[in-house]
Each structure stands twice: as structure tokens, then as C-alpha cells.
MDTraj code that builds the backbone (N, CA, C; nanometers):
import mdtraj as md
import numpy as np

residues = "MET GLY THR TRP GLY THR GLY LEU TYR ALA ASP ASP THR THR CYS ASP VAL ARG ASP ASP TYR ILE ASP ARG LEU LYS CYS GLY ALA SER ASP GLN GLU ALA TYR ALA ILE VAL GLU ARG LYS TYR THR SER LEU LEU GLN ASN ASP ARG VAL ALA CYS ARG VAL TYR PHE ALA LEU ALA ASP THR ALA TRP LYS CYS GLY ARG LEU ASP GLU THR LEU LYS GLU LYS ALA ILE ASP PHE ILE ASP SER GLY CYS GLY LEU GLU GLU TRP GLY ASP ASN SER LYS SER ASP VAL ALA SER ARG ARG ARG THR LEU LYS ARG LEU LYS GLU LYS LEU LEU SER PRO GLN PRO GLU ARG LYS ILE PHE SER LEU LYS ALA PRO SER PRO LYS LYS ILE ARG THR THR GLU PRO ILE GLY SER VAL PHE SER ILE ASP LEU PRO SER GLY HIS".split()
xyz = np.array([
    [1.2197, -0.8583, 0.1490],
    [1.0882, -0.8521, 0.1896],
    [1.0574, -0.9820, 0.2819],
    [1.0098, -0.9489, 0.4123],
    [0.9863, -1.0480, 0.4948],
    [0.8366, -1.0961, 0.4844],
    [0.8026, -1.2212, 0.4871],
    [0.6838, -1.2821, 0.4964],
    [0.6709, -1.3707, 0.6099],
    [0.5576, -1.3622, 0.6779],
    [0.5363, -1.4499, 0.8081],
    [0.4192, -1.5280, 0.8082],
    [0.3296, -1.5313, 0.7053],
    [0.2198, -1.6000, 0.7023],
    [0.1442, -1.5851, 0.5624],
    [0.0275, -1.6269, 0.5670],
    [-0.0565, -1.6334, 0.4405],
    [-0.1668, -1.5209, 0.4345],
    [-0.1691, -1.4480, 0.5531],
    [-0.2681, -1.3436, 0.5566],
    [-0.2321, -1.2331, 0.4792],
    [-0.3369, -1.1487, 0.4542],
    [-0.3169, -1.0182, 0.3585],
    [-0.1905, -0.9373, 0.4011],
    [-0.2004, -0.9202, 0.5303],
    [-0.0972, -0.8230, 0.5852],
    [0.0234, -0.8959, 0.6602],
    [0.0572, -1.0138, 0.5993],
    [0.1674, -1.0949, 0.6580],
    [0.2884, -1.0810, 0.5890],
    [0.3167, -0.9607, 0.5370],
    [0.4522, -0.9314, 0.4839],
    [0.4815, -0.7904, 0.4852],
    [0.6187, -0.7483, 0.4758],
    [0.6571, -0.6183, 0.4896],
    [0.5926, -0.5164, 0.3778],
    [0.5768, -0.5719, 0.2584],
    [0.5259, -0.4812, 0.1517],
    [0.3926, -0.4427, 0.1769],
    [0.3043, -0.5299, 0.2006],
    [0.1566, -0.4951, 0.2238],
    [0.1440, -0.4006, 0.3483],
    [0.2198, -0.4280, 0.4596],
    [0.2000, -0.3401, 0.5699],
    [0.2588, -0.1938, 0.5455],
    [0.3520, -0.1920, 0.4578],
    [0.4167, -0.0576, 0.4226],
    [0.3299, 0.0066, 0.3265],
    [0.2686, -0.0465, 0.2312],
    [0.1742, 0.0117, 0.1465],
    [0.0498, 0.0652, 0.2193],
    [-0.0034, -0.0107, 0.3111],
    [-0.1142, 0.0188, 0.3830],
    [-0.0890, 0.1542, 0.4614],
    [0.0235, 0.1528, 0.5415],
    [0.0685, 0.2557, 0.6265],
    [0.1017, 0.3946, 0.5431],
    [0.1655, 0.3688, 0.4265],
    [0.1859, 0.4854, 0.3409],
    [0.0666, 0.5487, 0.2892],
    [-0.0339, 0.4712, 0.2468],
    [-0.1615, 0.5352, 0.1917],
    [-0.2386, 0.6006, 0.2948],
    [-0.2428, 0.5459, 0.4139],
    [-0.3111, 0.6101, 0.5248],
    [-0.2425, 0.7452, 0.5624],
    [-0.1047, 0.7385, 0.5679],
    [-0.0317, 0.8543, 0.6046],
    [-0.0571, 0.9691, 0.4987],
    [-0.0630, 0.9311, 0.3731],
    [-0.0833, 1.0375, 0.2595],
    [-0.2233, 1.1085, 0.2974],
    [-0.3318, 1.0082, 0.3261],
    [-0.4682, 1.0665, 0.3520],
    [-0.4662, 1.1581, 0.4732],
    [-0.3939, 1.1188, 0.5762],
    [-0.3908, 1.1948, 0.6991],
    [-0.3110, 1.3275, 0.6764],
    [-0.2316, 1.3397, 0.5762],
    [-0.1561, 1.4536, 0.5439],
    [-0.2379, 1.5478, 0.4532],
    [-0.3654, 1.5113, 0.4140],
    [-0.4463, 1.5907, 0.3396],
    [-0.4621, 1.5629, 0.1880],
    [-0.4023, 1.4550, 0.1461],
    [-0.4008, 1.4082, -0.0016],
    [-0.5489, 1.3640, -0.0281],
    [-0.5875, 1.3925, -0.1522],
    [-0.7097, 1.3329, -0.1940],
    [-0.7023, 1.1891, -0.2221],
    [-0.8160, 1.1230, -0.2380],
    [-0.7967, 0.9661, -0.2645],
    [-0.7051, 0.9390, -0.3792],
    [-0.7203, 1.0192, -0.4891],
    [-0.6306, 0.9884, -0.6061],
    [-0.5001, 1.0304, -0.5908],
    [-0.4763, 1.1409, -0.5174],
    [-0.3196, 1.1817, -0.4934],
    [-0.2540, 1.0771, -0.4048],
    [-0.3234, 1.0257, -0.2946],
    [-0.2789, 0.9280, -0.2041],
    [-0.2380, 0.8116, -0.2782],
    [-0.3306, 0.7643, -0.3685],
    [-0.3192, 0.6431, -0.4525],
    [-0.1873, 0.6636, -0.5436],
    [-0.1914, 0.7785, -0.6047],
    [-0.0700, 0.8108, -0.7089],
    [0.0630, 0.8181, -0.6365],
    [0.0640, 0.8753, -0.5217],
    [0.1887, 0.8907, -0.4373],
    [0.2473, 0.7534, -0.4001],
    [0.1544, 0.6674, -0.3552],
    [0.1996, 0.5359, -0.3138],
    [0.2444, 0.4542, -0.4354],
    [0.1605, 0.4641, -0.5419],
    [0.2006, 0.3959, -0.6774],
    [0.3386, 0.4342, -0.7155],
    [0.3671, 0.5659, -0.7071],
    [0.5022, 0.6289, -0.7572],
    [0.6038, 0.5734, -0.6610],
    [0.5809, 0.5640, -0.5302],
    [0.6952, 0.5273, -0.4355],
    [0.7126, 0.3749, -0.4555],
    [0.6358, 0.3074, -0.5062],
    [0.6602, 0.1563, -0.5266],
    [0.6658, 0.1063, -0.6652],
    [0.6978, 0.2081, -0.7542],
    [0.7226, 0.1919, -0.8998],
    [0.8209, 0.0769, -0.9302],
    [0.9242, 0.0603, -0.8520],
    [1.0153, -0.0416, -0.8831],
    [0.9622, -0.1797, -0.8565],
    [0.8711, -0.1780, -0.7418],
    [0.8085, -0.3172, -0.7080],
    [0.6996, -0.3529, -0.8061],
    [0.6381, -0.2563, -0.8736],
    [0.5387, -0.2766, -0.9688],
    [0.5773, -0.3485, -1.0968],
    [0.7141, -0.3501, -1.1216],
    [0.7665, -0.4169, -1.2489],
    [0.7582, -0.5649, -1.2255],
    [0.7488, -0.6238, -1.1063],
    [0.7375, -0.7610, -1.0935],
    [0.5976, -0.7940, -1.0424],
    [0.5256, -0.8804, -1.1254],
    [0.3818, -0.8970, -1.0963],
    [0.3787, -0.9744, -0.9617],
    [0.4641, -1.0643, -0.9175],
    [0.4583, -1.1355, -0.7862],
    [0.4561, -1.0417, -0.6658],
    [0.5162, -0.9237, -0.6868],
    [0.5141, -0.8196, -0.5775],
    [0.4037, -0.7175, -0.6069],
    [0.3942, -0.6755, -0.7299],
    [0.2863, -0.5851, -0.7636],
    [0.1501, -0.6240, -0.7087],
    [0.1112, -0.7491, -0.7219],
    [-0.0092, -0.7962, -0.6715],
    [-0.0374, -0.7547, -0.5315],
    [0.0760, -0.7823, -0.4480],
    [0.0562, -0.7415, -0.3103],
    [0.0358, -0.5963, -0.2840],
    [0.1065, -0.5115, -0.3693],
    [0.0864, -0.3548, -0.3515],
    [-0.0570, -0.3366, -0.3836],
    [-0.1152, -0.3924, -0.4858],
    [-0.2609, -0.3612, -0.5246],
    [-0.3563, -0.4214, -0.4351],
    [-0.3266, -0.5497, -0.3715],
    [-0.4048, -0.5934, -0.2717],
    [-0.4221, -0.5174, -0.1406],
    [-0.3028, -0.4627, -0.0984],
    [-0.3049, -0.3843, 0.0159],
    [-0.3695, -0.2481, -0.0184],
    [-0.3483, -0.1884, -0.1265],
    [-0.4059, -0.0566, -0.1660],
    [-0.5679, -0.0753, -0.1682],
    [-0.6006, -0.1734, -0.2450],
    [-0.7490, -0.1993, -0.2555],
    [-0.8162, -0.2135, -0.1319],
    [-0.7658, -0.3080, -0.0523],
    [-0.8264, -0.3465, 0.0898],
    [-0.8226, -0.2162, 0.1682],
    [-0.7202, -0.1426, 0.1834],
    [-0.7227, -0.0195, 0.2565],
    [-0.8100, 0.0796, 0.2287],
    [-0.8096, 0.1037, 0.0895],
    [-0.9140, 0.2096, 0.0252],
    [-1.0568, 0.1574, 0.0601],
    [-1.0912, 0.0374, 0.0400],
    [-1.2172, -0.0181, 0.0741],
    [-1.2592, 0.0173, 0.2171],
    [-1.1637, -0.0277, 0.3009],
    [-1.1932, -0.0027, 0.4513],
    [-1.2156, 0.1388, 0.4833],
    [-1.1515, 0.2372, 0.3998],
    [-1.1714, 0.3760, 0.4319],
    [-1.2890, 0.4363, 0.3408],
    [-1.3646, 0.3560, 0.2655],
    [-1.4737, 0.3946, 0.1868],
    [-1.4337, 0.4697, 0.0622],
    [-1.3029, 0.4504, 0.0037],
    [-1.2507, 0.5334, -0.0872],
    [-1.2013, 0.4434, -0.2029],
    [-1.2574, 0.3196, -0.2260],
    [-1.2033, 0.2390, -0.3328],
    [-1.2699, 0.2838, -0.4632],
    [-1.1919, 0.3114, -0.5627],
    [-1.2384, 0.3482, -0.7024],
    [-1.2353, 0.2168, -0.7805],
    [-1.3081, 0.2289, -0.9117],
    [-1.3195, 0.1146, -0.9844],
    [-1.1930, 0.0697, -1.0626],
    [-1.1034, 0.1596, -1.0898],
    [-0.9872, 0.1220, -1.1495],
    [-0.9083, 0.0330, -1.0561],
    [-0.8860, 0.0842, -0.9479],
    [-0.8028, 0.0074, -0.8385],
    [-0.8630, -0.1239, -0.8053],
    [-0.9972, -0.1287, -0.7958],
    [-1.0730, -0.2445, -0.7637],
    [-1.0501, -0.3526, -0.8659],
    [-1.0643, -0.2906, -1.0024],
    [-1.0464, -0.3961, -1.1149],
    [-0.8953, -0.4573, -1.1188],
    [-0.7977, -0.3730, -1.0876],
    [-0.6578, -0.4220, -1.0834],
    [-0.6436, -0.5326, -0.9823],
    [-0.6970, -0.5098, -0.8626],
    [-0.6787, -0.6047, -0.7573],
    [-0.7557, -0.7305, -0.7925],
    [-0.8745, -0.7178, -0.8429],
    [-0.9519, -0.8412, -0.8721],
    [-0.8971, -0.9200, -0.9876],
    [-0.8377, -0.8396, -1.0835],
    [-0.7634, -0.9095, -1.1965],
    [-0.6388, -0.9962, -1.1449],
    [-0.5702, -0.9405, -1.0515],
    [-0.4549, -1.0151, -0.9979],
    [-0.5055, -1.1314, -0.9129],
    [-0.6235, -1.1154, -0.8489],
    [-0.6644, -1.2328, -0.7645],
    [-0.7082, -1.3405, -0.8698],
    [-0.7930, -1.3077, -0.9692],
    [-0.8377, -1.4022, -1.0692],
    [-0.7284, -1.4754, -1.1399],
    [-0.6113, -1.4064, -1.1694],
    [-0.5018, -1.4501, -1.2261],
    [-0.4223, -1.5615, -1.1461],
    [-0.4426, -1.5561, -1.0124],
    [-0.3628, -1.6391, -0.9233],
    [-0.2378, -1.5902, -0.8843],
    [-0.2153, -1.4659, -0.9221],
    [-0.0690, -1.4022, -0.9001],
    [-0.0369, -1.4166, -0.7548],
    [0.0876, -1.4418, -0.7222],
    [0.1364, -1.4524, -0.5868],
    [0.1108, -1.5863, -0.5162],
    [0.0509, -1.6711, -0.5730],
    [0.0169, -1.8024, -0.5041],
    [0.1434, -1.8892, -0.5079],
    [0.2175, -1.8723, -0.6241],
    [0.3438, -1.9669, -0.6330],
    [0.4368, -1.9622, -0.5265],
    [0.4409, -1.8401, -0.4591],
    [0.5306, -1.8176, -0.3429],
    [0.5130, -1.9236, -0.2226],
    [0.3832, -1.9568, -0.2215],
    [0.3526, -2.0537, -0.1038],
    [0.3443, -2.1962, -0.1471],
    [0.3678, -2.2153, -0.2771],
    [0.3658, -2.3500, -0.3278],
    [0.4951, -2.4296, -0.2869],
    [0.5903, -2.3542, -0.2456],
    [0.7196, -2.4205, -0.2148],
    [0.7040, -2.4765, -0.0627],
    [0.6080, -2.4139, 0.0183],
    [0.6010, -2.4564, 0.1541],
    [0.5202, -2.5849, 0.1735],
    [0.3880, -2.5563, 0.1596],
    [0.2969, -2.6823, 0.1795],
    [0.1710, -2.6425, 0.1066],
    [0.0979, -2.7535, 0.0887],
    [-0.0374, -2.7372, 0.0135],
    [-0.1387, -2.6543, 0.0987],
    [-0.1328, -2.6753, 0.2342],
    [-0.2222, -2.6009, 0.3321],
    [-0.1909, -2.4478, 0.3140],
    [-0.0543, -2.4161, 0.2984],
    [-0.0351, -2.2681, 0.2893],
    [-0.0904, -2.2188, 0.1543],
    [-0.0791, -2.2845, 0.0513],
    [-0.1390, -2.2459, -0.0847],
    [-0.2975, -2.2292, -0.0587],
    [-0.3649, -2.3226, 0.0015],
    [-0.5055, -2.3161, 0.0285],
    [-0.5393, -2.2099, 0.1213],
    [-0.4651, -2.1820, 0.2106],
    [-0.4881, -2.0737, 0.3153],
    [-0.4819, -1.9359, 0.2327],
    [-0.3796, -1.9181, 0.1733],
    [-0.3606, -1.7884, 0.0880],
    [-0.4688, -1.7784, -0.0117],
    [-0.5102, -1.8863, -0.0812],
    [-0.6318, -1.8838, -0.1722],
    [-0.7506, -1.8280, -0.0991],
    [-0.7808, -1.8833, 0.0232],
    [-0.8861, -1.8372, 0.1059],
    [-0.8914, -1.6841, 0.1362],
    [-0.7616, -1.6402, 0.1705],
    [-0.7356, -1.5019, 0.1960],
    [-0.7776, -1.4261, 0.0868],
    [-0.7256, -1.4572, -0.0369],
    [-0.7660, -1.3779, -0.1597],
    [-0.9020, -1.3861, -0.2016],
    [-0.9673, -1.5018, -0.1630],
    [-1.1162, -1.5171, -0.2109],
    [-1.1960, -1.4244, -0.1178],
    [-1.1554, -1.4101, 0.0200],
    [-1.2216, -1.3142, 0.1129],
    [-1.1998, -1.1740, 0.0598],
    [-1.0886, -1.1453, 0.0199],
    [-1.0540, -1.0195, -0.0266],
    [-1.1381, -0.9766, -0.1494],
    [-1.1526, -1.0661, -0.2397],
    [-1.2280, -1.0383, -0.3681],
    [-1.3763, -1.0246, -0.3150],
    [-1.4338, -1.0946, -0.2255],
    [-1.5633, -1.0756, -0.1882],
    [-1.5854, -0.9474, -0.1108],
    [-1.4888, -0.9034, -0.0471],
    [-1.4944, -0.7725, 0.0244],
    [-1.4983, -0.6676, -0.0741],
    [-1.4173, -0.6705, -0.1816],
    [-1.3929, -0.5704, -0.2708],
    [-1.5215, -0.5528, -0.3634],
    [-1.5978, -0.6670, -0.3809],
    [-1.7168, -0.6692, -0.4584],
    [-1.8427, -0.6244, -0.3746],
    [-1.8261, -0.6178, -0.2491],
    [-1.9357, -0.5736, -0.1570],
    [-1.9385, -0.4287, -0.1383],
    [-2.0479, -0.3709, -0.0794],
    [-2.0577, -0.2349, -0.0696],
    [-1.9536, -0.1836, 0.0316],
    [-1.8900, -0.0696, -0.0080],
    [-1.7905, -0.0181, 0.0878],
    [-1.8605, 0.0393, 0.2193],
    [-1.7830, 0.0511, 0.3289],
    [-1.8313, 0.1256, 0.4383],
    [-1.8417, 0.2687, 0.4076],
    [-1.8976, 0.3620, 0.4986],
    [-1.8949, 0.4981, 0.4843],
    [-1.7587, 0.5523, 0.4728],
    [-1.7449, 0.6667, 0.3931],
    [-1.6199, 0.7268, 0.3795],
    [-1.5593, 0.7649, 0.5128],
    [-1.4249, 0.7227, 0.5426],
    [-1.3797, 0.7452, 0.6553],
    [-1.3016, 0.8901, 0.6572],
    [-1.3195, 0.9752, 0.7552],
    [-1.2624, 1.1101, 0.7584],
    [-1.1394, 1.0919, 0.8535],
    [-1.0268, 1.1586, 0.8025],
    [-0.9106, 1.1530, 0.8778],
    [-0.8756, 1.2954, 0.9393],
    [-0.8347, 1.2964, 1.0555],
    [-0.7759, 1.4207, 1.1223],
    [-0.6532, 1.4430, 1.0516],
    [-0.6390, 1.5686, 0.9964],
    [-0.5023, 1.6114, 0.9210],
    [-0.3902, 1.6199, 1.0169],
    [-0.2819, 1.5815, 0.9741],
    [-0.1589, 1.6035, 1.0538],
    [-0.0484, 1.6553, 0.9575],
    [0.0412, 1.7368, 1.0150],
    [0.1590, 1.7880, 0.9332],
    [0.2448, 1.6674, 0.9204],
    [0.3183, 1.6629, 0.7947],
    [0.4227, 1.5708, 0.7658],
    [0.5308, 1.5818, 0.8707],
    [0.5803, 1.4755, 0.9186],
    [0.6996, 1.4683, 1.0141],
    [0.8173, 1.5352, 0.9306],
    [0.8918, 1.6267, 0.9892],
    [0.9990, 1.6834, 0.9321],
    [1.1166, 1.5848, 0.9241],
    [1.1910, 1.5893, 0.8144],
    [1.2942, 1.5022, 0.7898],
    [1.4212, 1.5485, 0.8700],
    [1.4651, 1.4676, 0.9577],
    [1.5706, 1.4944, 1.0394],
    [1.7120, 1.4790, 0.9570],
    [1.7851, 1.5835, 0.9524],
    [1.9199, 1.5880, 0.8864],
    [2.0335, 1.5917, 0.9865],
    [2.1239, 1.5036, 0.9784],
    [2.2398, 1.5253, 1.0620],
    [2.3574, 1.5656, 0.9829],
    [2.4474, 1.6445, 1.0496],
    [2.5463, 1.7073, 0.9733],
    [2.6691, 1.7075, 1.0632],
    [2.7915, 1.7124, 1.0127],
    [2.9136, 1.7200, 1.0912],
    [2.9649, 1.8613, 1.0971],
    [2.8880, 1.9596, 1.0301],
    [2.9246, 2.0932, 1.0198],
    [2.9256, 2.1545, 1.1530],
    [3.0065, 2.2509, 1.1907],
    [3.0052, 2.3133, 1.3263],
    [2.8717, 2.3914, 1.3483],
    [2.8457, 2.4045, 1.4763],
    [2.7257, 2.4770, 1.5231],
    [2.7446, 2.6230, 1.4743],
    [2.6276, 2.6671, 1.4091],
    [2.6407, 2.8099, 1.3562],
    [2.6518, 2.8190, 1.2050],
    [2.6682, 2.7008, 1.1369],
    [2.6883, 2.7045, 0.9957],
    [2.5443, 2.7382, 0.9256],
    [2.5547, 2.8072, 0.8152],
    [2.4332, 2.8461, 0.7557],
    [2.4123, 2.7635, 0.6203],
    [2.2977, 2.7195, 0.5968],
    [2.2705, 2.6268, 0.4762],
    [2.1630, 2.6920, 0.3951],
    [2.1671, 2.6649, 0.2564],
    [2.0554, 2.7105, 0.1696],
    [2.0032, 2.5858, 0.1277],
    [1.8631, 2.5646, 0.1291],
    [1.7990, 2.4600, 0.0995],
    [1.6846, 2.4922, 0.0041],
    [1.6770, 2.4218, -0.1069],
    [1.5617, 2.4422, -0.2012],
    [1.4326, 2.3656, -0.1553],
    [1.3339, 2.4452, -0.1261],
    [1.2071, 2.3939, -0.0740],
    [1.1183, 2.3393, -0.1932],
    [1.0348, 2.2375, -0.1700],
    [0.9474, 2.1805, -0.2779],
    [0.8577, 2.3031, -0.3360],
    [0.8342, 2.4025, -0.2778],
    [0.7525, 2.5019, -0.3318],
    [0.8355, 2.5897, -0.4329],
    [0.9663, 2.5616, -0.4487],
    [1.0589, 2.6342, -0.5363],
    [1.1191, 2.7602, -0.4795],
    [1.0754, 2.7906, -0.3537],
    [1.1227, 2.9086, -0.2877],
    [1.2649, 2.8823, -0.2193],
])
top = md.Topology()
chain = top.add_chain()
for i, resn in enumerate(residues, 1):
    res = top.add_residue(resn, chain, resSeq=i)
    for name in ("N", "CA", "C"):
        top.add_atom(name, md.element.get_by_symbol(name[0]), res)
traj = md.Trajectory(xyz[None], top)
């Protein structure tokens, strides 16, 4: 995981979570479905609180910006902020980095506690098809199980 600053989206994980959540909404998932899909995708990261807090910070911030933040997600993110989770990573660099990250999280908490903007409506898009490369000769026939079970 790359980190390049103390901002909320200054690492790979938070950027990926934000993009995945918005992509799910654009594909027609409900607020809860999008949240659940992203949470499932990052299950392995949620085992480690130092990384889990980043996942929930990004999810909560993005959901708030979209006018879709629910109380459960809001409480998880605020609990992580209040616990100081994730600040230890900047302690190795400098005191100014820790202070800067604290300010970032303080602003996030203030935002999450403020009224959300109006619910953002997304234009639906079809999910991008997965490209599969094969070494089989042209004209080969394949049988693939579809998610619908057909």
C-alpha cells in the first residue's frame, strides 16, 4: 500500500475504496449493496485496524459526499477517529505529520457530524466486461457458468 501524504485520500487503499464504492453505485447497486460489496472486497484488510480505519474513513466520506451515509457506517468511522486509529503510522516520520493527519481526521469527523448534501443520483452504466485471454486456437468453443446460474 502506497502512502504519499497525510490527506484522507493520500494512499492507495482509500482511493481504491472510494472508486469501488462509486463504481458500484453507478452500476445500480443500492446504498447498502454498494457498501456491502466494498466491505466484502476488502475483508482481508478489515482484519487489521490500522488499515480498516482507512477503509471506513473513505467509505464514510464518500457516502457523505453522495448524500448516502447511514448511521452504522458513520458511527464506525467516528469510533475509529476517536480511538486515534492509524495515527501511529505517521509517528515515525515527524510530529508535524501526526498533527497534520490529526487535523485531517478532525475535519472528517466534523463533516460526518454535519448535515449531508442532497442525495447524488448517478447515471447507470453497465459493468465493464472482463477480458479473458486464451492461447486456444480461433474457433474454439467454451462453456462458462454465468452469475445468474444459466
